[in-house]
C-alpha positions in Angstrom: -3.1 -13.7 15.3 0.0 -13.4 13.2 3.3 -15.3 13.9 6.6 -13.6 14.6 7.7 -14.3 11.0 4.6 -12.7 9.7 5.0 -9.8 12.0 8.6 -9.2 10.8 7.3 -9.4 7.2 4.5 -7.0 7.9 7.0 -4.5 9.5 9.2 -4.7 6.5 6.3 -4.4 4.1 4.8 -1.4 5.9 8.2 0.2 6.2 8.7 -0.2 2.4 5.2 1.2 1.7 5.9 4.2 3.9 7.8 5.9 1.2 6.0 7.6 -1.8 8.8 6.8 -4.2 8.5 3.1 -3.4 4.7 3.2 -3.7 5.1 4.9 -7.1 7.6 2.1 -8.2 5.0 -0.6 -7.1 2.2 1.2 -9.0 4.5 1.1 -12.2 5.2 -2.5 -11.6 1.5 -3.2 -11.4 1.4 -2.4 -15.0 4.1 -5.0 -15.8 7.8 -5.7 -15.4 10.3 -2.9 -16.0 14.1 -2.4 -15.8 15.7 -0.2 -13.2 16.2 2.5 -15.9 12.5 2.4 -16.8 11.6 2.7 -13.2 13.9 5.6 -12.7 12.6 7.6 -15.6 9.8 9.6 -13.8 12.1 10.4 -10.9 14.8 13.1 -10.5 17.1 10.6 -8.7 20.2 8.8 -9.5 20.1 5.1 -10.6 21.9 4.1 -7.3 19.1 5.9 -5.3 16.4 4.0 -7.3 18.4 0.8 -6.8 18.3 1.4 -3.0 14.5 1.8 -3.1 14.2 -1.4 -5.2 16.4 -3.3 -2.6 14.0 -2.1 0.2 11.0 -3.4 -1.8 12.9 -6.6 -2.6 13.7 -7.3 1.1 10.1 -6.6 2.0 9.1 -9.3 -0.6 7.2 -6.8 -2.7 9.5 -7.0 -5.7 11.6 -9.6 -7.3 14.5 -8.8 -9.6 15.5 -11.2 -12.4 18.4 -11.3 -14.8 18.1 -11.3 -18.5 21.3 -10.8 -20.3 22.6 -7.2 -19.3 19.3 -6.1 -17.8 17.7 -6.8 -14.4 14.0 -6.5 -14.9 11.8 -6.0 -11.8 8.4 -7.5 -11.2 5.8 -7.1 -8.6 5.5 -9.9 -6.0 1.7 -10.1 -5.5 1.8 -12.7 -2.7 3.2 -10.2 -0.2 0.6 -7.7 -1.1 -2.1 -10.4 -0.6 -0.8 -11.1 2.9 -1.1 -7.4 3.8 -4.6 -7.4 2.4 -5.5 -10.5 4.5 -4.0 -8.9 7.6 -6.0 -5.7 7.1 -9.2 -7.6 6.3 -9.5 -8.8 9.9 -10.2 -5.2 10.9 -13.0 -4.7 8.3 -15.8 -5.5 10.8 -14.4 -2.8 13.2 -14.2 -0.2 10.4 -17.7 -1.0 9.1 -19.2 -0.8 12.6 -17.7 2.6 13.1 -18.9 3.9 9.8 -22.3 2.6 10.6 -22.2 4.6 13.9 -21.0 7.7 12.0 -24.0 7.3 9.6 -26.4 7.0 12.5 -24.9 10.1 14.2 -25.1 12.1 10.9 -28.7 11.1 10.4 -29.5 12.3 14.0 -27.8 15.6 13.3 -29.8 16.1 10.1 -33.0 15.4 11.9 -32.2 17.9 14.5 -31.3 20.5 11.9 -34.6 19.8 10.1 -36.6 20.1 13.3 -34.8 23.4 14.3 -35.4 24.9 10.8 -39.2 24.0 11.0 -39.4 25.5 14.6 -37.9 28.8 13.3 
């Protein structure tokens, strides 16, 4: 079971991931660090709007922003993504069992279809 702190972090993380722009920013950062200007390039948004998205990602612990001279490079914070992965992993047995049940059901339907076709 997760603690209240982990629940809060998960809420913030899933909230941040709920937006396609923020997911695209994370995908870009998975390739390596980038400045805000570089992250803004593919979007038709103002720099302040992109900065707001980055702040949401930063508060969720998904991104960290450094400071190098005049630029503020952003980098992916993999630890938080690992926490989400660990949380989701606890549900794997349930998903696998349901997929197995679905496979069994599809196999039954296929057998019935084959039997019906032979009888015709």
